[in-house]
N, C-alpha and C positions, 0 to 999 in steps of 0.2 A: 946375122948374128944368131948363133944357135942357142937354144934354151938348155940349161943344165937341169937335170932332174933334182927335185928336192930330196933331201936325205934326213934321216933321223940323227939324233945326237951320236948314236953308235956307228954311224956311217952307212946304215941300211937305207936303200932308196924308198921313198914314200910312194905307195901305190896310188893309182888314179882314184880308186874308190875312197881311199882315206882322205884324199884332198877335197872331196865334196863335203861341204858343211851346210848348215841351215841357212837359208837366204837371210840376208841382212834385213834389219827392220825398215830401212828406207827403200827396199826393193820389193814391193808387194808382188804376190803371185797373181797370175791371170784370173783365177776364180775370185779372189778378193777384190781385184780391180773391177770385175764385172758387177759384183754385188754393190760396190760403192757407186758405180754409175747408175744402177737401177734405183737406189735410194735417192740419189741426187735428182734423177728425172722425176720421181714421185713427189719430192718436195717442190720442184719447180711447177709441176702440174697443180699441186694444191695451192701454191701461191698465186698461180695464174687463174684460179677459178673465179668466175664473176661474182660480184657482191650484190647482184640485182635482187636477191631474195630478202635482204634486210629491210627495205622500205615497207613491204607488205606487213612484216612482223611488227614494225613500229606503228603502222596504221591500225592494226588489230589491237595493240595495247592501248592506243588512244580511245578507241571505241569502248573498250572494257572500262577504262577510267570514267568516261562519260556515263556509262550505264550504272556504275557503282555510285557515282555522284547523284544521279537521279533517284536511285533507290534510297540513298541516305537522306535526301531531301524529303521523300515520301514518308520514310520512317519518322523523321523529325516532325513533320506535320501531324502524323498520326499521334505521336506522343503529346504534342501540344494540345490537340483536340481532346485526348484522353485526360490530360491534366485539367483542362477547363471543365469537362463534364464532371470529373471527380470533385472539383471545388464547388460547383453548383449543387451537386448531390450532398456534399458536406454541409453547405449552408442551409439547404432545405431540411435536412435531418436536425440540425441545431435549432432551427425555428420550430419544427414540430415538437422537439423535446421541451423547448421553452414554453410553447403553448400548452402542452400537456401538464407541465408543472404549474402554470399560471391558472389553468382552469380545472385542476384536479378536484376541487371541491364543488364542482357544478352539480353533480348528482346529489350530493348531500344537501346543498342549498335548496334544490328543487323539492327534496323530500320534506324539508322543514317548513316550507311555505304553507301547505294546508293546515299544519298544526297551528301555525301562527294565526291563520284566518279563523280557525275554530275558537281560539282563545279570545280573539276580538269579538266574535259573535256572542260568546258567553258573557263578556263584559257588557255588551250592549243590552242583553236581556236582563242582566242583574240590575243595571241602572234603570231600566224601564219599570221593574218591579218595585224599586225603592227599598228593598230589603237586602239583607246579607251584605252589609258594608264591608265586613272583614273579607268575605269571599271576593268581593269586587276589588278591594285593594290588593289582595293576593294575586288575582288574575292580572291586574295591571302590572304588578311587579314581574310576573312571568313573561308578559309581552315585552317588557323592557329588556329582560335578560335575553329573550330570543332575538330581539333586534340587535343587541350588542354582539351576540354570537354570530349573527349573519354579517355584521359589519367587520368582525375579526377575520372572516374568510373572504372579504372583498365584495360582499353583497350590499348594494345601495338601493334606496327607494327611488322610483321615478318621480320627478317633480310633476305635480298635477294642478291643483287649484290655483288659478291666477296665471298659469303658464300658457303660452301659445300652443294651440292644438297641433300635435306632431303625430301623424299616422304611423311613424316609425316606432313610437313608444307608447302611444295612446290608442285605445280602442273605444270609439264612441258608440254608446248604446242608447243615446237620447240626445236631443238638441232643442234649442229654442232661439228665437230671435231676440235681440236686445239692442237698445239704443245706447247702451253704456260701453260697448266694445267696438273697436275698429277692425278687428280681425277675429277669426275663430279662436275662442278662448275657453279653456277648461274652467267650468264653474262648480263642478261637484265631482268628488271621487267616490265611486261605488266599490271599487276593489283596488288596492294599491298594486302598482307594478314594480318589478325589481330587475336590476341589471347586475351582472357579475363583471366588475371592471368595465370594459367597453362592450360586453356582450349582453344582449337582452335575454333575461330569463323568462319573463312574461310581460305583456303590455298591461298598462293600467286601464281599468274599465272606468270611463268617465262620461259626464254630460257636458255638452259643448254649447256655448252661446255664440250665435252667428250675428254679424252686424245686420241691423234692421234695414230693409230695402225701402226705397222711396216708392211713390205711387207709380213711377215709370219703370220700376223693376231694378233700378240702379241702387248700389249700396248707399246708405245714408251718409251724412257728413261725419268726418272723423271727430272723435271727442277727445 
């Protein structure tokens, strides 16, 4: 069966060059097919690549996490120690400020004590002379005022006569044996001692009576 040439609408035969058209979309050219094969081969190669490198990366991440955790614990311990040191420092400073306020009048109290001693001596001399009763009364009033002023700032006298001898607050400058005491006892005050709250400003100068010892050197019986 012979093929008849295609013709135009006006009856002219269609030339061979005119019959060639662009390739259909479902019929790729050889170059395009080759490029598609190369891309497919590259995709298969990437898919077939081994995954053996992932475990080392995961192991490295775990080590980093552990290192960060240790660093965090060390920083936390440092902060706790720093907070404890600061709290101790704060307490010490608060105590120092409290003591400074409590004993702020210490120097003033020490400066007043010699004046008070001199006033007492003046009273003693006036009483011995038997004259100047008004002066004597005035000096006694001044002594009372001084004692009140000292008491207002927290100064107290140290107990002496009749008290048990205490070397922490008493300074013995003389002593005697006595059968009337069972322990070392203050029997005379030569100069009063003073304390500021619980701090000793100066000890009291006293005479002390000691228990009389027996012939064998042992203390006598208690009375």
